[in-house]
N, C-alpha and C positions, 0 to 999 in steps of 0.2 A: 973357769970355765963356766960359759951360760951356754943353758939349755935351748937346744933352739926347736920347733915342731915343723915336720915338711910333710906335704902332700906327694906323693909319689903314685904317678898313674903309668904303668906297664900294658901296653896294646898288643894286643895279639901273641901272646905266650903261645910258641907250638912246639913247645917238648920240656917236658921233666927237666930234661939237663940245662935247661935258657934258664928256668925258673931257677934253679940250683945255684948256679952263676950268679944271677942277679941277687938272691938272696944271700950268699956268704959274700960277695964283695960288700954290698950295700950295706948291710944290717951285722956287722962282725961285732961292734961292740951294742948290744941289745938296750942295754942302759940307757944310752945315750938316748936312744930311739923312741922310746919306748909311747912317747905323747904324738908319735908321727902315725899318721894311716896311710897304707897304699892300696891304692886299688887296683887289680890287675884286670885284666881280659882277656878272656881266650872262649875259644871257639868249642873245645873240648874238656868238659870237666872232669874227666879222669885224669886230668892233670893235675888240676887241684884239688882234687876230693882228698887227698890223704893232708892238704895243710887248711882246709878251711872245711866248717863246720857249716852244717845246712843252713843254721842262721845267718852266715856270711854270707849266702849266694843270692843271686839276684838274676831270675831268669828273662832276660830282654828278647822282643819279639823287633824283626826288621821293618824296617820302613817300607810302604809301598811306593810306586811311582807317583802316587796323588799326592 
């Protein structure tokens, strides 16, 4: 079995439950996905703070209409 790398983008995670379902469904076998990257976009830091350290956090600013 060959190892593959994935880039997974999850946009607008709205609850801790949604994040748990995603994590348990997609990454049951963590050894096969250790080279993969996951980008989770969330408006509420509290949903992610137990799973992501401060080094992995990037605060974004909204674009203005100009």
